[in-house]
N, C-alpha and C positions, 0 to 999 in steps of 0.2 A: 866559915870566913871570915876572922880576926874582927871584932869589934860587935857583927853581927845579933843578931837573935839567933839561937841555939834552933838547927836544925829536930827535927820529926827525930826520933829514932827509928821508927819503924815504916818509912819513906821506900826505902829501896828494898824492905820487902813486899809490899803494900804494889807496888810498878813492878814485880815479878810475878805474884802469884793471883790479887782479886782479878776477875772474874776471868782467870786463867783455872779454873777446877778441874782436869781429866776428867772427872764422873759426869761432868753435862754432856760426853759422847760417849756413847756404845760404844769404840772405839779405844774411848780412856788415852785417846793422843794429850803427849804433854803438851805439843804447841796445835792453839786451838789450829781446828780446819777452816780452810777458805770454802764460804759458804755460797756459790755462784747462781744458786737455781736464784732464778725470778719470781714463781711461782710456787703455792707447797698446796699437795692433795687436800681436801676436806672430808671430815664424812660425813657431810651434808649437809646442802644450801647454806651457804653463812654460819656452820660448825666448823670449827677449824684446832687445832691443838693449840697453836702459839703462834704461829705465822700463816698470812697470809698471800701474800706480795711485797716482793723484795725493797719498798720504795717506804714501805708500811715499820717493815720490822726484818730485819737480817740476823743470823748466830753469830756470823763471824762481825758486824757493826753492835752486837748488843757486849760484845769481851769486852770489845776498845771501850765504848762509852762507859763502863763499869768501871773501869781502871783508872780511867781519865778520870770521874767524879771521885774514888776513893782517893787521889792524889791533889783534889783541888779541894779533898775534905767537904766536898759539898755529898743531899742525896743524889743527885743528879748529873749526867751527862749526853749531851745530842751534839755527835756531830754534823759535818757538813763541807757541802762541795766546795767550799773555799772561804778565808777567814768573813771577806767580804758577804760569803752567802748567809754567812753567820750573824753579824750584822744587818745586812738587809732584813733577814730572816724580824730579829727582836726591830726593828722599826716597822715591822706588820702589825707591832701588836698596837700600834697609833692608829690615830683616826685626824683626819680633815678638821684642823682649830687647835690640837694638839698643839704643845710648849716642849724642848729640849734645850736643855745647858749642858756645853759641851764645852771642853779642855781648847783650848784656840790652837795650841801646838800638839798635831796629831799627825800618823800616818797618814802618805799623798792618799793613796784609793778609800781615806775615810773621809779625809777633808773635801777631797770632790764630791762624792754621794752627799753630803750633808749639805754641801754649800748646791750644787749642780741637779740634784737629784730630792733630796727629800723635801727644799722649797720651795720646789715645783708641785707638793703633792696637797697645796693647805697646811705643811706642819711648819712653823716656826723656832727657827734656830739662834739661840745666841752661844758666842764664843768668849773663851774667858781663861784668864792665866787663876787657872784651881789652884796653881803654890801660894797661891794669895784668896783662902778660904773666906776675907772678910767684900769677897768682890762675888760672891756670886749670890749673897744671899735677896741683893737688892733684885737681881735678875728675876728671881722663882714669882710665879701669878696661879691662880687657881688654876690653870691649865696644862698648869708643868707635868710633866707626865715622865719625863726621861732624864734622868741625868749621866752622861756618859764623860767616862774620864782615860788617860792613856798614862800611866805611872808604871817605872820613868815613859818620857815623851821619846817619842818619834819625829828628828834626832837627837835635839838638844838634850835628850836626859834629863828634863826637866822631874821631879818628886814632890807626887801630890799625898796632903797629906788623909790619909780614904778615912779614917777612921771620925775625921774633925770633918771631911765634906757629909758623910753618910747623916750626921746630926744634924747639921745645917737641915738638909734636905728633911731628915724626917719629922723635925719641929716642928720643918713648914706644914707638913703634910705625908706623914706616914707612908702616904700609896704612890709616894713619889718609886718610880726603879731607879736607880742603883748600878749604871755598870762599869766592870774595870777591865780595859785590853791591859790586860796584862803578859802580852809576846815577849814583850822585851828581856822578863825576868822569868818564864815558867813556871808552874808548881812548884817547881826546888828549892826558888829564892824566895818569892811569893805566895802567897795565898790569902788573896784579897777578901772572899767568904767570912773568912775568921775576925777581920775589921770591918763587917757590917756591909758590905754589899752586898747586892740581893741578887748581882748577874757578876760573874767572868765568863770572859772571853779569850781564845786564844784566834794568832793564825797557826794550825799545826803544822802548815809548812817549813817552820822555824825549828827552834829549839826541839820540841816536842818529838817530832819527827827526826830531824838533826842529821839528815843525812844527804838533801837538795833532790828527791825524787818523789816526793809527793806533793804535791796541793789540797789542802782540807783545813777548814777550822771548825772548833769547838763554843758552846757553851756550857755552865755547870752550874747550878742552882744549888738551891736548897729549899724552897717552895715552892710546896705543892702549886698553887694557883698558878705561879710563872711555866713549870713546867711543863701542866700538862695547857697553857696556852702555847708554847712552844713546841709542845712532840702533834698539837694538830696542824699546826705552820709546818711544820717540819717536814710533814707527808702530802699536805694540799697546795702548797704553793712552787714551783719549779723556780729560780731563779734561773733568770736567763745574764747572759755576760757580752756587751755589743761592741764594736770597735767606733770609733769616728770618723763620721767624711772627713775630708779634709778639708781645714780650715774654719771649720765648723763645731760650737760647742756643744749643737743639740741634734743636727743630722745625723743619726745613726743609720747606718747602712748595712749593717755585715752583722749576721743576730750568732751566737755561741749558747747555747742550750748546755748548759755544765747541770743542769737539775739540782734541785735541792738537798740532797743526798750523797755524800761519795761512795765508789766501787766498793764491794765485799775486798778487794787484792789492796787498793790502798789502808782501806781498816789494819787486813793482816799489818805490812808494813810500818805502820806508825804503832800500832800497838807493840809488834817486837824491836821498835828502835823505844818503847817506853822499857823497858828493863835495862838499859843502859843509861836510864835520864841521868841520875844520880852521879854518875861515875862521869857524864861528859861533862854536865852539868859542874862539877865541881873543876877539874882540868880547864873549861873555856874561864869560870872566876879567877881561878889561876894566870892562866897566862892574860888574860885581861888586867888585870888589876897589874902586872908584871909591864906592859905593854902603858899602860895609862902615866904610871911612873917614870918609865925611862921618857915619854915627850912631854912630861913636863921639864924637863930641864933641858930636853933638845933646847940648840937656838933658833933654828926654823920656824919654831911652835913661838903662836901668840900666845896661845891657849888652849887647855885641857877639857875636856868631863866628862868625869866617870864619877858617881856616888859613892865608893868607895876613897875617894879621896878627898881630904880634909878642908881642900879650898872646893870643893863642890858647893854652891849657897845650899841643898838640901843634907846634907853628909849627914847629921845627926838627926834627921828625921829618919834618913834611908835606914838607920842603926836602930831605930825602935821600933820599925815596921815589917821592915827583910830580916832573909838570912844570908844576905849576899849578895853580890851582884853579878850580872853572869858576862859575856866576852864581846860586850859592845862599849867601843868609848867613840868617840866624835873630838874630833879638836880641828883647829883654825891655823891653815900653816900663817905665815906672819907675812903682808902689804898685799892682801886680798887683790888678787894678781891673777886673772883665770888662768895664762898660760902656763903663770909658774906650776898652779894645781895642777894643768893637764899634762906637762912634765912630768910630774912626780908621780903620776898614775901609770905613765908610757917607759918607767923606770924600775915599778915594782918586777920581781920576779917569783916570792912568794906568794904574794896577792895575787888575788885575782879582780879583776873589773867588773863586777858585775854586781845588778839589783837583791835583793832576798838578805837572808841572814841567820844563826843559829844553823849551821850545818858545821860537817867537821871540817873541813879546809877555809883556811882567812879570805873573807873577800872584802871588799871596798869598795866604794860609789862618792857620787856631787850629790846628792841633795838638790842642788838648783837646778838642776838638768836633767837626774833621774828621777827617783821616787815622787820628790813635791815640785817636779815642772807643771805639773795642773793648779801649783799654791801659785794664788800670782807676786808680779814682783814685788807690790807693796805690800803684803801678808807675808814674803818672805823673808823681807827687811827686819820688819815689826818683831821676827819672830829669831832674826838673826841670821838665817840661812842664806849665807854668803855665798859667792864661787871659793873661797878658801874654806869654805867649812866640809870635813871628809868625816865620812860616817866608816868605822870600821866595825868585820865582823872578825870575833881573834878567833882562830880555829882550834884546831889542839895539833900540828905541830907544835916541833918544840923548838924552844920559847928562845932560845940564842938563836932562831936561825929566825923565825920572824922579827926580832929587833933588827937580827942583822939587816934584816932587807930592807925596814922602817929610816935603819940610818941614813944608808946608802942613795936612798931613792929620794929622801929628805935634802941629804948633801947636795946630792945633781942637782936637784930643781932650784935651790937658793943663790948655785956657783954661773 
């Protein structure tokens, strides 16, 4: 993408071949087989060749983890049943009394987890605008163990200087673990480990899979010590998801066991999707920028947020640390009127009103009532998440159809 850093010349080749060597299998299968076995024969008690139980290790999962690690330029990759399962596993490395510093503008699920669960486990959390690195150092303390970044952020697409924040953390205490949620850009457009981060996390549900048919998460690292801790936790804990009793933030009335690791079939699907990641991301990037440029000139639009636009506050930083930008675009409809925003959604024909992002299809949502509804009204106001803020995940349809759909819906909404 013009103006950004030049991308790796071997990215597509690694996405196709790393972890997928046919010589791994007696059959010499070009596509890695799906190993559904839950357990594996042992030669003698506690003497097994490579695998003993599928939660501890699985051949299909190993192929995926090896491939994603290569794309992030990491030594290790560990996949989980969801992005939040990966997040939860990282926080399981901490103990009561530890301290976390995190970006204030976060995916709603991460925000909810930090505020309503982590804070009740004796772990203190400070939220700060990490696009202003000078605000971070005063929050660090001897008990600080984790610095959590999301860049670009969800949904306002703020960009944090990863290298600068890593230096601040490591100058204070070299043992502070810096985590970057890289979901919005994928490994194709940003690789945080090369900028000094210790861990990079993705919701594979989004761009890495890109087909809106798998829920999964991944953590990548080049640290032997962190990998050892995370690999133990991946096997040792099951991550459980609860639905909340009506009108209560704490009464959990229904438990859905999701497990710590994804199924072999889901691993196969994501591994398949990685083979086209570079092609998909290049088109997402082109379509997303074209949409942002169109919206910036539309009379019904108050403001557009896209790091590829010169008007973006961190445009120069994004060009310095990224290889481009994905199909994520956020904009404000003029007037801040919820009824107008709802009318806009109702008139769309190509875009689908739905949560999630990163699939081949174009999706749109209203964060204030959907993905970030669990964030308090006060915090949403502070972050600029108003009832007129619309988040787009621009898909792979013909760009003319995408822009025409947005144009007619905006025109109808404000007429």
